[in-house]
C-alpha positions in Angstrom: -9.8 20.8 1.4 -12.9 20.1 3.5 -15.1 21.4 0.6 -13.7 18.8 -1.8 -13.5 16.0 0.8 -14.8 12.6 -0.2 -15.7 9.7 2.1 -13.7 6.6 1.0 -15.6 3.3 1.3 -14.1 -0.3 1.0 -13.6 -1.2 -2.7 -15.8 -3.6 -4.6 -13.0 -6.1 -4.7 -11.4 -6.4 -1.4 -8.9 -8.9 -2.7 -6.9 -6.1 -4.4 -4.9 -3.3 -2.7 -6.6 0.1 -2.9 -6.6 3.3 -0.8 -7.2 2.5 2.9 -5.8 -1.1 2.6 -3.7 -2.5 5.4 -1.1 -4.6 3.7 1.4 -7.2 5.2 4.4 -7.6 2.9 7.6 -9.7 3.0 10.8 -8.2 1.7 14.3 -9.6 2.3 12.9 -12.3 4.6 11.3 -9.6 6.9 7.7 -8.8 7.3 6.4 -5.2 7.3 3.0 -3.6 7.5 1.8 -0.6 5.5 -1.5 1.4 5.3 -2.1 2.9 1.9 -3.3 6.5 2.4 -3.4 9.7 0.4 -0.5 12.0 0.2 -1.8 14.3 3.0 -2.0 11.5 5.4 1.3 9.8 4.6 3.6 9.3 7.6 6.1 6.5 7.0 7.1 6.6 10.8 3.6 5.4 11.4 3.6 2.9 8.6 1.3 5.1 6.4 2.5 5.3 2.8 1.1 7.4 0.1 -0.7 5.9 -2.8 1.5 8.4 -4.8 4.9 7.1 -3.4 7.0 4.6 -5.3 5.9 1.7 -3.2 2.3 2.7 -2.8 1.9 3.3 -6.5 3.2 -0.2 -7.4 1.1 -2.0 -4.7 -2.2 -0.6 -5.8 -4.3 -3.2 -7.7 -2.2 -6.2 -6.5 -3.5 -9.3 -4.7 -2.2 -11.6 -2.0 0.7 -13.7 -3.4 1.6 -11.1 -6.0 5.3 -9.9 -6.1 6.3 -6.4 -6.8 9.8 -5.3 -7.8 10.7 -1.8 -6.8 13.9 -0.3 -8.1 15.5 2.8 -6.6 19.1 2.5 -5.6 18.5 -1.1 -4.8 16.0 -3.5 -6.3 13.5 -4.9 -3.7 11.0 -7.5 -4.2 7.9 -7.2 -2.0 5.7 -10.4 -1.7 2.1 -9.5 -0.6 1.1 -11.7 2.3 -2.2 -10.3 3.5 -4.7 -7.4 2.7 -7.3 -6.0 5.1 -9.8 -3.2 5.1 
């Protein structure tokens, strides 16, 4: 893993969600925070979700104000409130 490691820098367009973004979302009238990480760092209990997960994959590339519908057993609409790097 270390041999193939890459340093991740802030994206050129910090208005869009990418790996490393801290995201504030609203779903079902509740706010939640996520950090988008790679699958090896993912730990939902710490708010770290994988960019390969259903939610992470659908948030990548979105901007503040965008809404993302995620359907698993129940459809949930996530409204992006804030993005930080």
